[in-house]
N, C-alpha and C positions, 0 to 999 in steps of 0.2 A: 119542665124545673121543678120541684119538690113546695109547691103551693105560691106560686110563682105572683098568683093576687095579692098578696100580702107581704111579698119583701120589699122591704125599704130600699130605696138607691143603693146605698151600698151594700145590702145583702146581696141585692139582686148582680152587683160587677162583683162581689166577690165568689158568688157562685160560677159565675161564667169565667174566673179565672182559676178554678181547679180544674186541674185533669182527672181522667181517669187511669187510675193506677193499679199496682198489684201489691202494694201497702202506704202505709202513711210515712212519709219524710220525718226523719227524726235529726236531720242534721245540715248544715248550710249542703254540703255535699256530703251526698250519700246515693251509691252507686247501684247501689241493692234496691233502689227505687227505678221502675220501667212503669213511663208515661205510654202507657198501652195504646190513646187516644193518635198519639202521636206516630206509633209505629206502625200501626194497623193505615191510617188516611194518607202517611208515606209511602209505604207501601204500593198501595192500592194505585195511589199516582204512581208510583214509577214503574208499574205494570202498564197503565196505561199509555204510558209514553212510550214504552217498549211494543205495545201492540199496534200504537199510530203510526211510529216510525217504521216496522214490518210491514203494514199495511201498506204504506206508501212504496215502500221497495219493491213488493210483491207487485203492484200497478202500475209502476213506473216502465215508462218507453224511452225510445230512443227516436220519438218525432216529436211533435210540439204537443206539450206537456197539460197536461189539466191544471185547473185552477189549485187544485189540492197538492201535486205535486211541483207548482212553478210556488209556491208559499214555500216548500220545503227548502226549495235547492235554494232559496234565496235566503232562507237562515242558515243553512250548512255553508252557503256559499261566506255570508255574513261574518260565522264563526271561524271559518278558516282562514279567512285574510286576517280577522286579529290574530291569530297565534301565527302565523306567517310571520307578520310585523314585532311579533314579543320573541319567537322562540325560532335561530335562523337554524336546529338543528333538525334535518328533513325528516331523519329515523325517529327521533322524540316525537314530531307532529303526528308521526302514523297512532300515535296514542293518546297523546295530549288534545290533540285539536275535537277529536270524537268524545270525549272526556269532558272536555267542554263543554260541547253542543249537551250534552245528556243533562249536563251541571245546568245551566241554563235554563231549559228547556222543566226539568225539574223542579226548579224552584221559582220556576215561572208557574208553574200547574199547584205549588202548596200554598204562593203566593195567593193565589186567582179564589181558593177557598176561603179567604176573606171578601170575595163578593157578593158570596152567599148568604144572603139576608140571617143575621147574627142568631134570631130567636128559632132559624128554620128547624135546622139539623139535633141542636139539644131539645128542642118541641115533641120531635120523631122519638129521641131517645127516651126522654121522660115516659113516652107511654111503652116502648119498648123492654129499655134497660133494665131495671127491677124487676121485669115479670121473668126474665132471663136470669136473673142473679147477679147483675151487675148495679153498682152504683150510681146513683141519679147524677154525673158529670159525664160532659162531652166537650174539651174543644177541637175543632176541627181545623184550625189553620197550623200546620205542622211546624211554619219557620216564626212563630210567635212563641214557642218552645225553646227557650236556653239551648237544652240538651239537644236540640235538634241541629240547630246553628252549628253550635258548638262542634258537637260531632262531624259536620260537611267538613270545617275549618281544621282539624284536626286530622282527618283524610288528606286533605291538602299536604298540612303537615308533612306526614308522612312520603308522599310522594316526591315533594321538595329533598327530605332525607335521602330518600332510593336514587332520584337523579344526581344531588351533589355525589354522590359516592361511586356511579357509575358511569358519571364524564367525566369523574378530575379523580378516580380512583380513593381508593380509603386512607393513603398516605398521602397525596394532596388533599384531601377536603381536610385530615386532621392537621396538616400543614398551613392550613388556612384559616384553621379554628383558631390559631394562637399566633398567628400575624397579621389579622387583619381585624380593626383599619388602620392599626394604629403602627403597624408593621415591626421589624424588632431590632436587637441592637448585638453590634458585635462583641460587646461586655456581655458574662455570663450572668450576671447581678441583673441588668438592665432586661436584658431574655430574658428570665426567667421571668421579672416583673412582669415584662409588657403581655409575655404568653400569658399570666393569668387574667391582666384585663382586657387583654382581645379575646379569651373564651369566655370572659362573665359578659364582655359587650354581644357576641353573637349568640349566647342562651336568650339575655334580653331583649335580642332582636325577633328571636325564633316565636318565644313566649306572647310577646307584642303583637306581633302579624297575626298568628293564629288566634289572639282573644278576641282584639280588636276586629278581625276578618268574620269571627262569628255571630259575636257583639254589635256589628252594626246594620245586620240583616236581622235580628233581633229586635234592637232598637225601635227600627222603623216599622216594623211589621206588629210589635208589639202596641205599638201606640196608633198606628191604625187600627188594631180590633180597638181600642180603648174610646177610638172616638164613634167606631158604630154600636158600642155599647150608648155609649152617651147618646146618641142618636136615638139607638132606639128607647132611652128613658123618656124623650123628648115627646116621641109620636104618645107612650101608655100615660103622661102625664094631660095632652091633649085630650084623651077622650076620657078623664077625668075632671078635668076641670070646666070649668062655666065656660070659659071663651075657648072649648075645646077645639071650634072650627078654626080658629084663626090661627094656636097651636100647630094643631094637624095640619094645616098648610106650611108653616115654617119647616116644621117634619122632614115633609117630602122636601122642601128647596135645600134644607142640609143635607139630608140623605143623598140629594141627586148629584146635589154641588162636590162634596165629599166622593162619593163613587167615581164619579167623574175622573177627580184629581187623584184617586187612589189607586186606576186606571194606570195612570202614568207611574206610580210609585211603584208597583208590583215590576213591571217592566225593568224599570230602570234599576230596582233592588238585585232582579237576578243578572243584570248583564252589568251593574257591579262586582258581583260576587265572581262570576264568572275571569272576567277581567284584573284582577286582583289574584283570582289562581294563576290566573295565564301570568300575570308581572311576576310573581312569587318562583314559578317552575321555568319562568327568565332567566331569574334570578338564579336557581340554581344551577342553570349552566354557563355560566359567566364566570372567571376566574378573578380575586382579587388580585 
């Protein structure tokens, strides 16, 4: 980080909250901006996830499983049981259950990047990035980036639309859009009015579910990242203050407690995102 020793607490936090991007963002919504750090880190973690599952499948035996195989089998069984409880169409589960497993593990790995000391990778990048011609910014928690979490939730929305059409047919789903949740009427005027209201309610529901799905994960991980930054500032203050020893002990205690608590957060948020994806896809199978 540029001149990290001279940064004020506010400048330190602002520096850590800036992404490595292809260009400066010029508006609140700017689809031309690419957060390179989020894309690279999430892609590498996705490849790591695929490699781990490939390695497990390659070494799987029908006899007594080893610890690694047993852990993966427990995870697969857990996700499969959740999928069976929500989605009763066995054909759909052949795709949705593996997808839910991939979502859970991938989001867990992205969340887990928050457990790496907040200054470790940015400090390494501070030495290598500018020398390679890149900007001196790096954020390593992809799920603390709203574009990542909304991208994931939008993918779930696309799957929901696909399964709505696949299960109910285009005509059946279109009929549902204008007749649920308030029903219809034999009176043409009331039928038209209810159809418009029902359609608007359905659109609001799709938008609200997608936005809240992504915002929930982003909000929790962004808040966790901020807390780690504040704890890091406590350690920096301890090294500069006269009572540094006492403050440094407080820094270690606070960091340890928050890290232990955050382990639960990163697992829980991955599970919640996966379960909401299953629930939304299950709703796509249900007729009103």
